[in-house]
C-alpha positions in Angstrom: -21.7 48.3 68.2 -21.3 45.5 70.7 -17.5 46.0 70.8 -18.0 49.0 73.1 -17.2 48.1 76.8 -20.7 47.2 78.1 -20.0 49.1 81.4 -19.4 52.3 79.4 -22.6 52.1 77.4 -24.5 54.3 79.8 -22.1 57.0 80.9 -23.7 60.0 82.7 -24.1 62.9 80.2 -23.7 66.5 81.4 -24.4 69.0 78.6 -23.7 72.7 79.2 -24.7 75.3 76.8 -23.0 78.4 78.1 -24.8 81.7 77.3 -23.0 83.8 74.7 -19.7 81.9 75.4 -17.2 82.5 72.5 -13.6 83.1 71.9 -13.1 86.4 69.9 -9.6 85.3 68.9 -11.0 83.4 66.0 -12.0 86.8 64.4 -8.5 88.3 64.5 -5.6 88.9 66.8 -6.9 90.3 70.0 -4.5 91.8 72.5 -5.8 91.6 76.1 -4.0 92.3 79.3 -4.5 88.6 80.4 -5.8 85.3 78.9 -9.6 85.4 79.4 -10.0 81.6 79.1 -6.8 80.0 80.4 -8.5 76.9 81.7 -10.3 76.1 78.5 -7.4 76.9 76.3 -5.3 74.4 78.3 -8.0 71.8 78.5 -8.5 71.8 74.7 -4.8 71.3 74.1 -3.9 68.9 76.9 -7.1 67.4 78.4 -8.7 64.0 77.7 -11.1 65.6 75.3 -12.3 66.2 71.7 -12.4 70.0 71.1 -12.6 72.6 68.5 -15.1 75.0 67.0 -18.8 74.4 66.5 -21.0 76.7 64.3 -24.3 78.1 65.6 -27.0 79.2 63.2 -27.5 82.5 65.2 -25.6 85.4 66.5 -26.4 87.5 69.5 -29.7 85.9 70.5 -32.3 83.0 70.1 -30.4 80.6 72.4 -33.3 78.2 72.0 -32.4 77.5 68.4 -28.9 76.3 69.3 -30.5 74.1 72.0 -32.9 72.7 69.4 -30.1 71.9 67.0 -28.0 70.2 69.7 -30.9 68.2 71.2 -32.5 67.0 68.0 -29.7 66.9 65.4 -32.0 68.9 63.1 -30.6 71.9 61.3 -32.0 75.4 61.3 -30.8 75.6 57.7 -34.2 74.1 56.8 -36.2 76.1 59.3 -35.1 79.6 58.4 -36.7 82.4 60.3 -38.5 80.2 62.8 -38.1 79.3 66.5 -39.0 75.6 66.6 -39.6 75.7 70.4 -42.4 78.2 69.8 -43.8 76.7 66.6 -43.2 73.0 66.0 -43.0 71.1 69.3 -46.6 70.3 70.0 -46.8 66.7 71.0 -45.2 64.4 73.6 -42.5 62.1 72.3 -41.0 64.6 69.9 -37.6 63.3 68.8 -34.5 64.4 70.8 -31.5 62.9 72.6 -33.4 63.4 75.9 -36.0 60.9 74.6 -33.3 58.4 73.5 -31.5 58.5 76.8 -34.8 58.4 78.8 -35.8 55.1 77.0 -32.3 53.8 77.9 -33.1 54.3 81.6 -31.5 57.7 82.2 -33.1 60.3 84.5 -33.3 63.3 82.2 -33.2 66.8 83.7 -33.0 70.3 82.4 -31.6 73.2 84.5 -31.8 76.8 83.4 -31.3 79.5 86.1 -33.9 81.9 84.6 -37.6 82.0 84.1 -38.8 78.6 82.7 -41.4 80.3 80.5 -38.6 81.8 78.2 -38.9 80.4 74.7 -41.8 78.2 75.8 -39.3 75.8 77.6 -41.7 74.8 80.3 -44.0 73.3 77.6 -41.3 72.1 75.3 -38.9 70.2 77.7 -41.4 67.6 78.8 -42.5 67.0 75.2 -38.9 66.3 74.1 -38.1 63.9 77.0 -37.1 65.9 80.0 -38.6 64.4 83.2 -37.6 67.4 85.4 -36.9 71.0 84.7 -35.4 73.4 87.3 -35.5 77.1 86.7 -34.6 80.2 88.7 -37.2 79.5 91.3 -35.3 76.3 92.3 -32.2 78.3 93.3 -31.9 79.8 96.8 -29.7 82.8 97.7 -27.9 82.4 94.4 -24.9 84.4 93.5 -25.7 87.0 91.0 -23.1 88.4 88.6 -23.6 92.1 87.6 -26.6 92.0 90.0 -28.5 90.4 87.2 -28.0 86.8 86.4 -27.2 83.7 88.3 -23.5 82.8 88.1 -22.1 79.8 86.2 -20.7 78.6 89.5 -24.1 78.4 91.1 -25.5 76.8 87.9 -22.8 74.0 88.1 -23.3 73.6 91.9 -27.0 72.8 91.1 -25.9 70.3 88.4 -23.7 68.6 91.0 -26.3 68.6 93.7 -29.0 67.1 91.4 -26.5 64.6 90.0 -25.9 63.4 93.6 -29.6 62.8 94.0 -30.0 61.0 90.7 -26.9 58.9 91.5 -28.6 57.7 94.7 -31.4 56.2 92.6 -28.8 54.1 90.6 -29.9 55.6 87.3 -27.5 57.2 84.9 -28.1 60.9 84.5 -28.6 63.2 81.5 -28.4 66.8 82.8 -28.8 69.6 80.3 -27.7 73.0 81.7 -28.3 76.2 79.8 -26.5 79.0 81.8 -27.5 82.6 82.0 -24.5 84.5 83.5 -23.2 86.1 80.2 -26.5 87.2 78.8 -26.4 90.6 77.0 -26.3 93.6 77.5 -22.7 94.4 78.4 -23.0 98.0 79.5 -23.5 97.6 83.2 -20.1 98.9 84.1 -20.0 96.4 86.9 -16.3 95.5 86.5 -14.6 98.8 87.2 -11.6 97.1 88.9 -10.0 94.0 87.6 -11.7 93.9 84.2 -10.1 92.3 81.2 -8.7 95.2 79.2 -7.7 95.7 75.6 -4.4 97.5 75.7 -4.1 100.4 73.3 -7.9 100.7 73.0 -8.8 101.4 76.6 -12.3 102.7 76.9 -12.9 102.2 73.1 -14.9 99.0 73.6 -16.5 99.0 77.0 -19.0 96.3 76.0 -16.3 94.0 74.6 -14.3 94.4 77.8 -17.3 93.6 80.1 -18.0 90.6 77.9 -14.4 89.3 78.0 -14.4 89.8 81.8 -17.6 87.6 82.0 -15.9 85.0 79.8 -13.0 84.9 82.3 -15.5 84.3 85.1 -17.1 81.5 83.1 -13.7 79.9 82.4 -12.9 80.0 86.2 -16.1 78.2 87.0 -15.6 75.2 84.7 -12.8 73.5 86.8 -15.4 72.9 89.5 -17.4 70.6 87.2 -14.3 68.8 85.7 -12.7 68.3 89.2 -15.9 66.9 90.6 -16.6 64.4 87.8 -12.9 63.4 87.5 -13.1 62.1 91.1 -16.2 60.0 90.7 -16.2 56.4 89.7 -19.2 56.5 87.3 -18.2 57.0 83.7 -19.3 60.6 82.8 -19.0 62.7 79.7 -19.3 66.5 79.7 -20.0 68.4 76.5 -19.6 72.2 76.8 -20.2 74.9 74.1 -21.5 78.4 73.6 -24.9 79.1 72.1 -23.8 82.1 70.0 -21.4 85.0 69.9 -22.4 88.2 71.7 -23.6 91.5 70.3 -20.9 93.9 71.3 -19.6 97.0 69.5 -19.5 96.5 65.7 -16.3 98.5 65.7 -14.7 95.9 67.9 -15.3 93.2 65.2 -14.1 95.6 62.5 -11.0 96.3 64.4 -10.3 92.6 64.9 -10.8 91.9 61.2 -9.1 95.0 60.1 -11.9 96.0 57.7 -15.5 97.1 57.8 -18.2 94.4 58.1 -19.5 95.3 54.6 -16.2 94.0 53.1 -16.2 90.6 54.9 -16.1 87.6 52.6 -18.6 84.7 53.0 -16.0 82.8 55.0 -15.2 85.8 57.2 -18.9 86.4 57.8 -19.3 82.8 58.9 -16.7 83.4 61.6 -19.3 85.3 63.5 -21.1 82.0 64.0 -18.2 80.1 65.6 -18.1 79.1 69.3 -15.7 76.8 71.1 -16.7 73.3 72.3 -15.2 70.4 74.1 -16.3 66.9 74.9 -14.5 65.7 78.0 -14.8 62.3 79.7 -13.6 60.9 83.0 -12.5 57.8 81.1 -10.2 57.4 78.1 -11.6 58.7 74.9 -9.8 59.4 71.6 -8.6 62.9 72.2 -8.6 65.2 69.2 -8.3 69.0 68.8 -9.2 71.6 66.1 -12.4 69.6 65.2 -14.8 71.6 63.0 -18.5 70.8 63.5 -21.8 72.5 64.1 -24.5 72.4 66.7 -26.7 70.1 64.7 -23.9 67.4 64.6 -22.6 67.9 68.1 -24.7 65.5 70.1 -24.1 62.8 67.5 -20.4 63.4 67.8 -20.6 63.3 71.6 -22.5 60.0 71.5 -19.9 58.6 69.1 -16.9 59.7 71.1 -18.4 58.6 74.4 -19.2 55.2 73.1 -23.0 55.6 73.4 -24.9 53.5 70.8 -26.3 55.6 67.9 -29.8 55.5 66.5 -30.3 55.3 62.7 -30.9 59.1 62.4 -27.6 59.7 64.2 -25.8 57.2 61.9 -27.2 59.3 59.1 -25.9 62.6 60.7 -22.5 60.9 61.0 -22.5 60.2 57.3 -23.6 63.8 56.5 -20.7 65.1 58.6 -18.2 63.2 56.5 -19.3 65.2 53.5 -20.3 68.5 55.3 -18.3 68.7 58.5 -20.1 72.0 59.5 -23.1 74.0 58.5 -25.1 76.9 59.8 -28.3 78.6 58.8 -27.1 79.8 55.4 -23.9 78.1 54.4 -21.8 74.9 54.7 -18.1 74.2 55.0 -16.6 71.4 53.0 -13.8 69.0 54.2 -11.2 71.4 52.8 -12.5 74.3 54.8 -14.2 76.2 51.9 -17.5 77.9 52.6 -20.4 77.5 50.2 -23.9 79.0 50.2 -26.4 76.4 51.2 -28.2 74.8 48.3 -30.9 72.3 49.4 -31.0 70.7 46.0 -27.7 69.0 46.8 -28.7 65.3 47.2 -27.3 64.8 50.7 -29.0 68.0 52.0 -32.2 67.1 50.3 -32.2 63.8 52.1 -31.3 65.5 55.4 -34.3 67.8 55.0 -36.6 64.9 54.3 -35.4 62.9 57.3 -35.5 65.9 59.5 -39.1 66.6 58.5 -40.0 63.0 59.3 -38.2 63.3 62.6 -40.1 66.5 63.5 -43.6 65.3 62.6 -43.8 61.5 62.4 -45.7 60.2 65.4 -44.4 56.7 65.0 -40.8 57.2 65.7 -39.4 54.5 67.9 -36.4 55.2 70.1 
């Protein structure tokens, strides 16, 4: 709408999908010897942001499917068992928010500090509107965590460096950063000192403790991004979320829930698909907490909250979200918080599936 402040119509957009980032607290009371995400917990309560939980359609792997849902607004509920990056993205101009922002004059860039061939990203990113893609080979002397993966800190340093370059050109930036630091497995034993511990269960869940220690490292890296962008003049929005929960000891989840996995209800089983998110801006936005959404709705929500003009498909997603605030690969949650098994014969879902199909395959889509 034209009531949006015209200077804010093209804020820079920084999207961070943080590998395996989640908050196990949502699964049950977890006692740890320290808060493993103090910065995020505080930001979500007191920051200028919209925050809450977003549902992924996956657990423990297939990062690319969460990326796909976020970038396209399409739902994996209609694409069960597939990996769209490897099967469906075959032509240039395939619909995504990167295409939308590119046609609005943004420089669109993807950064992933691992091999660019993973999940076919090197082929897919240009087809969905990314002009540049930096991978592990673009990082020099990077800091490795657990001697394996490039740290979140170095990932964000690269985001800031590249942003500076784009800024010189006078274009707004869309930078999409998929991190790598917290990738499984969690059995390296690299944090002998100073790990996050679970009092009373010492040594019971070494994978969960290594995982929580990584989350603490991730949490400590985020202020670098927020501090940097809060000091710059250009309006900027940062959306941050995890791609899926980790695979750690099953017994850890059973202990949190207080019962074996086989006895979990539908709603309890869905809690394995929850990851935290926040949408923060360096200008005033309508702050809100405890928002429930899912990865397929998150970019639309971000456009809306940041005052970026929506396309018709995004307007449609906004209307679906009023009826179905969150959905994942198999179920959906109604406005009262009840979970139901997904039934695509429901009129709004049937329409969603039709529009999604068109969005995936229609060659005449105009941005």
